[in-house]
C-alpha positions as CSV (number, residue, x, y, z in Angstrom):
1,X,0.0,0.1,0.0
2,X,2.9,2.3,0.9
3,X,4.5,1.6,-2.4
4,X,1.5,2.3,-4.4
5,X,0.8,5.6,-2.6
6,X,4.3,6.7,-3.2
7,X,3.9,5.9,-6.8
8,X,0.8,7.8,-7.2
9,X,2.2,10.8,-5.3
10,X,5.1,11.0,-7.8
11,X,2.7,10.7,-10.6
12,X,0.7,13.4,-9.3
13,X,3.8,15.6,-8.9
14,X,4.9,14.9,-12.5
15,X,1.6,15.7,-14.3
16,X,1.3,19.0,-12.2
17,X,4.8,19.9,-13.5
18,X,3.8,19.0,-17.0
19,X,0.7,21.2,-16.6
20,X,2.8,24.1,-15.6
21,X,5.2,23.7,-18.4
22,X,2.3,23.6,-21.0
23,X,0.1,26.4,-19.6
24,X,2.9,28.9,-18.5
25,X,5.1,28.6,-21.5
26,X,4.0,26.3,-24.4
27,X,0.2,26.8,-24.9
28,X,0.2,30.8,-24.6
29,X,2.9,30.7,-27.4
30,X,0.9,28.3,-29.6
31,X,3.8,25.9,-29.7
32,X,2.6,22.3,-30.7
33,X,5.5,20.5,-29.7
34,X,4.2,17.1,-31.0
35,X,2.0,14.8,-28.7
36,X,-1.6,14.2,-29.1
37,X,-2.5,17.7,-28.1
38,X,-0.5,19.0,-31.1
39,X,-2.0,16.2,-33.4
40,X,-5.6,17.3,-32.1
41,X,-4.9,21.0,-32.9
42,X,-3.8,20.1,-36.4
43,X,-6.7,17.8,-37.1
44,X,-9.1,20.5,-35.7
45,X,-7.4,23.2,-37.9
46,X,-8.5,21.1,-41.0
47,X,-11.9,19.6,-39.6
48,X,-13.1,22.6,-37.3
49,X,-16.4,20.5,-36.7
50,X,-14.3,18.3,-34.5
51,X,-13.4,19.9,-31.0
52,X,-10.0,19.7,-29.6
53,X,-11.3,18.2,-26.5
54,X,-13.3,15.5,-28.2
55,X,-10.2,14.6,-30.3
56,X,-8.1,14.3,-27.3
57,X,-10.5,11.9,-25.7
58,X,-10.9,9.9,-28.9
59,X,-7.2,9.6,-29.6
60,X,-6.2,8.8,-26.0
61,X,-8.8,6.3,-25.7
62,X,-7.6,4.2,-28.7
63,X,-4.1,4.5,-27.4
64,X,-5.2,3.4,-23.8
65,X,-6.7,0.3,-25.3
66,X,-3.6,-0.5,-27.2
67,X,-1.5,0.0,-23.9
68,X,-4.0,-2.1,-22.0
69,X,-3.2,-5.2,-24.2
70,X,0.5,-4.6,-24.8
71,X,1.8,-3.1,-21.5
72,X,-0.7,-4.5,-19.1
73,X,-3.5,-3.3,-17.0
74,X,-1.2,-1.7,-14.3
75,X,0.2,0.6,-17.0
76,X,-3.3,1.5,-18.1
77,X,-4.7,2.3,-14.7
78,X,-1.8,4.6,-13.7
79,X,-2.0,6.3,-17.1
80,X,-5.7,7.0,-16.9
81,X,-5.2,8.6,-13.7
82,X,-2.2,10.6,-15.0
83,X,-4.1,11.6,-18.2
84,X,-7.2,12.8,-16.3
85,X,-5.1,14.4,-13.8
86,X,-3.1,16.3,-16.3
87,X,-6.3,17.4,-18.0
88,X,-7.8,18.5,-14.9
89,X,-4.5,20.3,-13.8
90,X,-4.5,22.2,-17.0
91,X,-8.2,23.3,-16.8
92,X,-7.7,24.4,-13.3
93,X,-4.8,26.7,-14.0
94,X,-6.4,28.1,-17.0
95,X,-9.5,28.8,-14.8
96,X,-7.5,30.1,-12.3
97,X,-5.5,32.4,-14.7
98,X,-7.9,33.0,-17.7
99,X,-6.2,34.5,-20.9
100,X,-2.7,33.7,-19.6
101,X,-0.2,35.4,-21.7
102,X,3.4,34.1,-22.5
103,X,5.8,35.2,-19.7
104,X,8.3,36.8,-22.4
105,X,7.6,37.9,-26.0
106,X,10.7,35.6,-26.9
107,X,9.4,32.4,-28.6
108,X,12.7,30.6,-28.1
109,X,12.8,31.3,-24.3
110,X,9.4,30.0,-23.9
111,X,10.2,26.7,-25.8
112,X,13.3,26.0,-23.8
113,X,11.7,26.6,-20.4
114,X,8.5,25.1,-21.2
115,X,10.3,22.0,-22.4
116,X,12.7,21.8,-19.4
117,X,9.7,22.0,-17.1
118,X,7.4,19.8,-18.9
119,X,10.0,17.1,-19.9
120,X,11.0,16.9,-16.1
121,X,7.3,16.2,-15.1
122,X,7.1,13.5,-18.0
123,X,10.1,11.8,-16.8
124,X,8.6,11.5,-13.3
125,X,5.4,9.9,-14.7
126,X,7.2,7.6,-17.1
127,X,9.6,6.4,-14.5
128,X,6.5,5.1,-12.6
129,X,5.5,3.0,-15.6
130,X,2.8,5.5,-16.4
131,X,2.0,7.9,-19.0
132,X,0.0,11.1,-19.2
133,X,-1.5,9.7,-22.3
134,X,-0.8,10.7,-26.1
135,X,2.2,9.6,-28.0
136,X,4.3,8.6,-25.0
137,X,2.1,5.4,-24.8
138,X,3.5,4.6,-28.3
139,X,7.1,5.5,-27.1
140,X,6.7,3.0,-24.0
141,X,5.5,0.4,-26.4
142,X,8.5,0.8,-28.6
143,X,10.8,0.9,-25.6
144,X,9.3,-2.4,-24.3
145,X,9.3,-4.4,-27.6
146,X,12.2,-2.8,-29.6
147,X,14.4,-1.8,-26.5
148,X,14.6,1.7,-28.2
149,X,15.2,4.6,-25.3
150,X,11.9,6.3,-24.4
151,X,13.4,9.7,-25.4
152,X,14.3,8.5,-28.9
153,X,10.8,6.7,-29.2
154,X,9.2,10.1,-28.4
155,X,11.4,11.8,-30.9
156,X,10.5,9.3,-33.7
157,X,6.8,9.4,-33.1
158,X,6.4,13.2,-32.6
159,X,8.8,14.0,-35.6
160,X,5.8,13.3,-37.9
161,X,3.4,15.4,-35.8
162,X,5.8,18.3,-36.0
163,X,6.1,18.0,-39.8
164,X,2.3,18.2,-40.0
165,X,2.4,21.2,-37.6
166,X,4.8,23.1,-40.1
167,X,2.6,22.4,-42.9
168,X,-0.5,23.7,-40.8
169,X,0.9,26.4,-38.8
170,X,3.8,27.5,-41.1
171,X,7.6,26.6,-41.2
172,X,8.6,29.1,-38.2
173,X,6.3,27.4,-35.6
174,X,7.0,24.0,-37.1
175,X,10.8,24.2,-36.9
176,X,10.4,25.5,-33.1
177,X,8.0,22.6,-32.4
178,X,10.6,20.2,-34.0
179,X,13.3,21.7,-31.8
180,X,11.0,21.2,-28.9
181,X,10.6,17.4,-29.6
182,X,14.3,17.0,-29.8
183,X,14.8,18.7,-26.5
184,X,12.1,16.6,-25.0
185,X,13.7,13.3,-26.0
186,X,17.1,14.3,-24.8
187,X,15.9,15.6,-21.4
188,X,13.7,12.6,-20.7
189,X,16.4,10.1,-21.4
190,X,18.9,11.8,-19.3
191,X,16.2,12.3,-16.4
192,X,15.2,8.8,-16.3
193,X,18.9,7.6,-16.4
194,X,19.5,9.9,-13.3
195,X,16.4,8.5,-11.5
196,X,17.6,5.1,-11.9
197,X,21.0,5.7,-10.7
198,X,22.3,3.4,-7.8
199,X,25.7,3.0,-6.3
200,X,27.6,-0.4,-6.5
201,X,29.8,-0.8,-3.7
202,X,32.9,-3.0,-3.1
203,X,34.4,-3.2,0.5
204,X,37.5,-5.1,1.3
205,X,37.9,-5.6,5.1
206,X,39.1,-8.0,7.8
207,X,36.0,-7.7,10.1
208,X,32.9,-8.0,7.7
209,X,30.4,-8.9,10.3
210,X,30.0,-5.3,11.5
211,X,29.5,-4.0,7.8
212,X,27.3,-6.8,6.7
213,X,24.8,-6.5,9.7
214,X,24.6,-2.8,9.1
215,X,23.8,-3.3,5.4
216,X,21.2,-6.0,6.0
217,X,19.6,-4.8,9.2
218,X,19.9,-1.0,8.9
219,X,19.9,-0.5,5.2
220,X,17.7,-3.5,4.6
221,X,19.9,-4.5,1.4
222,X,21.3,-7.6,0.4
223,X,25.1,-8.2,0.0
224,X,27.4,-10.9,-1.3
225,X,30.6,-11.6,0.5
226,X,33.7,-13.2,-1.1
227,X,36.9,-14.4,0.4
228,X,40.1,-12.9,-0.8
229,X,43.8,-12.4,0.1
230,X,45.8,-9.3,0.3
231,X,48.4,-9.4,-2.6
232,X,51.0,-7.6,-0.3
233,X,50.3,-8.6,3.3
234,X,48.9,-12.2,2.2
235,X,46.2,-11.7,5.1
236,X,42.7,-13.2,4.7
237,X,40.3,-10.6,3.5
238,X,36.6,-10.4,2.8
239,X,35.1,-8.4,-0.1
240,X,31.5,-7.2,0.4
241,X,29.6,-6.3,-2.6
242,X,26.3,-4.5,-2.3
243,X,24.1,-2.2,-4.5
244,X,22.1,0.7,-3.0
245,X,20.9,4.2,-3.2
246,X,23.1,7.5,-3.1
247,X,21.6,8.1,0.4
248,X,22.1,4.8,1.6
249,X,25.6,4.8,0.5
250,X,26.3,8.1,2.6
251,X,25.0,6.2,5.6
252,X,27.3,3.1,5.0
253,X,30.2,5.2,4.3
254,X,30.0,7.0,7.6
255,X,29.5,3.6,9.5
256,X,32.5,2.1,7.8
257,X,34.6,5.1,8.7
258,X,33.6,4.8,12.4
259,X,33.7,1.0,12.7
260,X,36.1,-0.4,10.1
261,X,38.4,2.6,9.4
262,X,41.0,0.3,7.7
263,X,38.5,-1.0,5.1
264,X,39.2,-0.3,1.5
265,X,36.1,1.1,-0.2
266,X,35.4,1.7,-3.9
267,X,32.0,2.8,-5.4
268,X,30.9,3.4,-9.1
269,X,27.5,4.4,-10.5
270,X,25.3,2.0,-12.1
271,X,22.3,3.0,-14.1
272,X,20.3,-0.4,-14.4
273,X,19.6,-2.7,-11.4
274,X,17.3,-5.6,-11.9
275,X,16.6,-8.2,-9.0
276,X,15.0,-8.3,-5.5
277,X,14.5,-5.1,-3.8
278,X,14.9,-3.0,-7.3
279,X,12.5,-2.0,-10.0
280,X,13.5,-2.9,-13.7
281,X,12.7,0.5,-15.1
């Protein structure tokens, strides 16, 4: 229950950040940077009897059905929540500040900050195996079955939408939209890699019990012990290997310094960890 609550809290924070990026920077500047929103705007321009809201619901419904069968019901449930939450957050902000104008008259500045904010929020949502709806569902499917990084998948899918945006709204806004899509893919890939970062720790020591017990009882992490021999001293040693978060590593480092000061510690960053106690994102 606590794990699910944490997931939904992170998803909520994520779609609120996305909504801020869209309503404060992108929407007031008429920047259709890909996605179902951009596609809906394009279709509405050519077939104005179809409202943007109706098109958003229609396209997202089709994509959610596809996601349900390809990615599983858990993805669909969290994504429906994120999609409805994002729509509600955008509606609330626009009702609270009707007729919102861009913060600056500089289209490039609005694009850069809009993408930085919205891509950060999108990364939080995607990291919880969810989606705010739209083309990121297709990106998640490509990531699962073709192992294409999510950011590149989004770039591939949204590229065609920005081409249509350029044909519909003119080359200037179309090129800005394409630049925004490229930024979005790069930011999301780097954000997700950073969110999944863990520390792989190797500790060479002569009294492993103190360190092992701290890892298993205080940090609640697993560890692997190897028997070794010092090349110079030829003394019997024990090598402890464990993977943990940055915060846990700081706690372990302090514990080792106080209780086993002669231990030899090395640590390196890893971006992918699969197994008990870790999510395979």
